[in-house]
N, C-alpha and C positions, 0 to 999 in steps of 0.2 A: 283172507291171508293177511297176517299182520306184518307191517313194515317196521324195520328197526329205526327208531328216531335218533337223530344226532344228539350228542351230548353237548347241550348248549353251555353249561357251566365251564366245560373245558375250553370251548371256543372263546368265551368271554375272558377266561384267564389268559389265554394266549394273546388275545388282542390287547389286554391291559399290559402284558409284558412287553409287547412290541411298542406300545405307546411310551412306556417307561424307558425303553432302550432309545427311542427316538429323542425323547426329552433329554436324556443324559448325554446323547451324542451332540445335540444342539448346544447344551450348556458347556460341554467340553470344547467345542469349536469357538464359542464366544469367549471362554476363558483363554483359549490360545491366542485369539486376536487381541484381547486386552493385554496379555503378557507380552505379545510382540510389540505393541505400541509402547508399553512401559519400558521394555528393553531398549527400544529405539531412543526414547527420551534419556534413559540412563547413559547410553553410549554417547549421545550428543553432549550431555552435561560433563561426562568424564573427559571427552576430547577438549571441550572448552576450558576445563580447569587444568589441563596439563600444560606444562611449560612449553612443549613443542608447538602446541596450537597457538599459544599467545605469541611466540616468536615469529611464527609464520604470518599471523595477522598483523603484527607490527611491521614486518618486512613488506607486506603488501601495501599497507597504509602509507609507508614512507615513499614507495614508488608511485602511489596513486593518491596524492593529497586531495583534500576536498575542494572542488571547483565546479561551477555550473557550466563551464565551457571547456571541454576536454577533447584532445586529439590523441587517439590511440597509436602506439608505435611499438618499437622493439623493447622499450623500457617496461611497458606495462601490459604486454600481450603474452599469454602463456599457451603452450602447445603440449598436448599429451594424447594418449590413446583414448578413443571413445569406447563405449561398451561393446560395440560391434568390432572395434579394433582389436580387442583382446582375443576374440574368436579368430580374427584374421591372422594374428601372430601365432596362435596355436596351429592354424592351418599351414603357415609357413614352416613351422618346426616339424610338423607331421610330414609334409612333402619332402623336406630336406632329409629327414631320417630315412624315409622310404627310398628316396633316390640314392642315398649313400649305401644303404643296406643291400639293395638289390642291384646296385650299379646301373641304374636306369637313367640315361641321359635325358630322356623325355620328361621324366618327373623332376629332375634337377633343373631343366630349362623352365618348367612351369614355376618352380620355386623362385628362380632368379627373376622371372618376369613379374611375379606377384610382389617380390621385394622392390623392384623398380617402381611399380605402381605405388607402393607404400611410401617410398622416399619422395616421389613427386607430389603425392597428396599432402605431405608435410608442408611443402612450400606453398602450394595453392591454397590450402586452408588458412595458413598464416596471412596470406595476402588479402583474404576476404575481410579480416578484422583490422589489419594494420591500415593506418591512415584514415580511419573512420572518425569523422568529427561528430561529437555528441554534445548537444546544447539543451539545457533545461529551459523550457519555454513558459510553463505555467504549473503552479502547484495549487490545487483547489483547496478551498475551505470546506471541510467535510465533517459529517457527524461521526461520532464514535461507534465502534463495532459494525462498521459498514465497509463495503468495497468502494473504492474511489479510483480515479484515473489521473495520472500525471502526464502532461503533454511534453513530449521529447522530440527534438528535431535531429535528424540524421542526414549527413552528407559525406561525400567521398572527397578527401583532399587530393588524392592521387590522380583523380580524373577517371580512374577505372571503376566500373560498377562492382559493388559487393553483393553477393548472392547468399540467399538462405540464412538470414540473420535472425536470431531469436533474442528477445530481451525479457527479463523478469527481475523483480526485486527479491533479494535474498532475505526472506523472513523465516529463519530456521526455527525460531521459538514459537511460530504460529502453527496451530494444528491444521489450519486450512491449507490445502494444496495451492501453491503459487500458480496464478494464471499466466501463461506464456504468450507473448506477442510475437507472431511470426511475420517477417518481412521477406518477400520473395526476391526483391531487387532494390538496391539503393544506388540510383544513378546520379541524380543531382541533389535534390533536397526532398526529404520524406518526413512528414509529420506523423507521429504515431502516439497512441495512448497506451500507457503501461499501467496495469492494475496494481493496486496496493491495498492491503487490509489495515484499517485503522483500529486502534484499541482504546486507550484511555484518553480522556479529555486533556487538552493542554497543548503545549509545544512539542511536536514530534520530529525527531531527527530522521531524515529519510534513510532507510537501509540501503546498502550498496546495490547498485544496478549491475546485473550480470549480462554482458554482451557476448554472444556465443555463435559459432558457425561450425558446421561439419561438412561443408561443401568441399570437394565435389563427390567423394566416394563414401562418406559417412564413417570412415574408420579412424580418422584423426579429428580431434576437436581443438579449436583455437578460441580462447575466451579472455575476457578482461573484466576488471572490476572498476566501476565508476562510483565515486563518493561525491554526492552533491552537497553543496554548502548551504543552500536555501532550506529553511525548515518548513514543516507543514503544521498548520494549526487545525486542531480538532475540537469542534464544539460538542456539547452534550447531545446524546441521542434523545430526540423529542419523546416526551411521555404525555399522553393526552390527559385533559382535565374535564371531568363531567359534572363537577359541582356547580350548580347554578348560582349559589350564594357567592362564590368567588367571582364569577362573571359580573354579578351585580355590584360587588364591592369595587372591582377594578373600574367599572364604567359609571360609578356614582359621581354625583356632583362635586364631592370633596376632592376626588382624584381627577376630575375633568379639567382640561386646560384649553385655552382658546387660541394659542399660537404654536406654530411649528417652524422649523428652520426652512428657509427658502432661498431666493436669489435677489430680493429687492432691497430691504432696509438693513443697515448694519445693526446688529444686536449687542454682541459682546465678544470678548476674547476668551478662549478656553485652552487649557493645556492640550498639546498635540497628542492624539491617540494613533497608535500604529495602524496603518491602513487608510488613513484619511487622505484626501486629495491634496497634493503638495501645492497646487495653485492657490489654495486658501491660507497658506502659511504666512504669518506676519514676519517677513524677512527684515523689516526695520528693527523690531524688537530683538531678533536673533543677532543682527549686526551690532547692537549695543551690548551684547554679552549676556542678554537675558535668556530665559528658557524658551524652548520652541513652542509657540502659540499659534492657534488657528483662528481665523475670523469667522464669526457666526452671523448669519443673516436671518431675518424673520419676515414673515408675511402672514396675513390673516387666513386661517384655514378652517376655523370652526372647532368643534369639540374633538378631543383626542383621548386616547386611552393611556393610563399610566400603569405600567407593569412593574410592580414593586416586589422585591424579593421576600419581604415579610408577609405578603398576602398569600403566598403559595401554601396549599394545605399540607404538603409533605413535611416531615420532620427531618429527613436526611438532607444534608447540604447539596449533594450531587443530584438528588431527585428534584429539589427545588429548582436548580438550574435547568434540568431537563424539562420541567413544566414551563418555565419561562421561555425556553427554546421553542416549545410547541406553540405558545401564544404568539411569539414573534413570527413564526412561519405562517400561522393562521391569519394574522393581521396583514402580513405582506401580500397574501393572495387577494385580499379585498382592498388593498391600497388604502388602509386606514392609518392615519397618523397615530403615533404612540411614542412614549418615552420609557426608558428602561432604568430602573433604580436598583443598584447592586450594593452590597455591604462595603465594598472596598473603594467606592468612588468618593472623591473629595470635592469635585465640582458639581454644580447644579445639573440635573439631568436635562438633556436637550430633547426636543420633540422633532420628529422627522418622518419621512415616508420615502419610498423608492428603494431600488436595488442597492445603491451605495450605502444608504443608512441601515438597511437590513444586514448587509455584510459587516458593517461596523459593529452592529449590536451583537451579531453572532461571534465576532472576534473578541468582543468584551466578555462574552460568556465563556469563550475558550480560555481566555487568560485570567479569569477570576481565580484568585488564590484558593488553594484547597484548605479545608478546615481539619 
């Protein structure tokens, strides 16, 4: 007895159609997500370009001037509904309409009870942020296109503890989602690290810090904006070098030097560079009306490396600085003395080793003028 065989070509056609439908559905969803992101950026740009937005920003900045030591109060704390608070208000309206419509005193009593909770939460939420003292403790020297952390000190001036405080930097132009720092209780003094995303090399103005609380019921939010005055310096993102000829050229006898800065013998005076130790400043010359100079000392250290901008294999200016940054980081790990030669420097390059000298070198790379 012969069995009827299934029609395989028809099954293959149906499978192919299903695959095409799945692919088209996936492409459609991807296009929707891209369109949503594009619309979000367009709305942000439109809001930032409108006069209302600029007036609001100017109003906030006048009430919150740039300062590294701020105490929040009634002048710079704002209170409004939270996302959950909008649903809470809708619930109040619904219970009020139902109570009036059906003449139900029990429903009206529930509405008035919820209204009392709402008004009480406005005061208690405001108290959590008010009289909160915020002080900027440390701004790190960070590489570009990386996440870094700013050290902030929080304390309560009123003596009453603040609860459920959240902090984050407002980086609206950044595609990355801001990392939020949660603090359960601020009683006396609390040190916390707030994440920030760095972008381009150079001097970076810190974005405004948003301090927020929704305690106790989560229906009202009280927040404030803090504008710090201290800048953040961003050095180039390190790019590795694998060219052996460059290493040999940097470590050659022509570039080798036999002295580095130390603590023993006075060597020379050099123009002050931002970030150097103030104990080495020549205050005598400054009192005479001359420019700010620092004292340099030397001691015998043996052979050192000379990192020269012109020796870098890259053609692009920023890539050369990134390669120099990689070499500085590598030599700092092995505690090898080195000197850094940049196009903008006017003084002879100094030789050094240690964390302070590495930080100074990275700061020079961060402040190197762009081409």
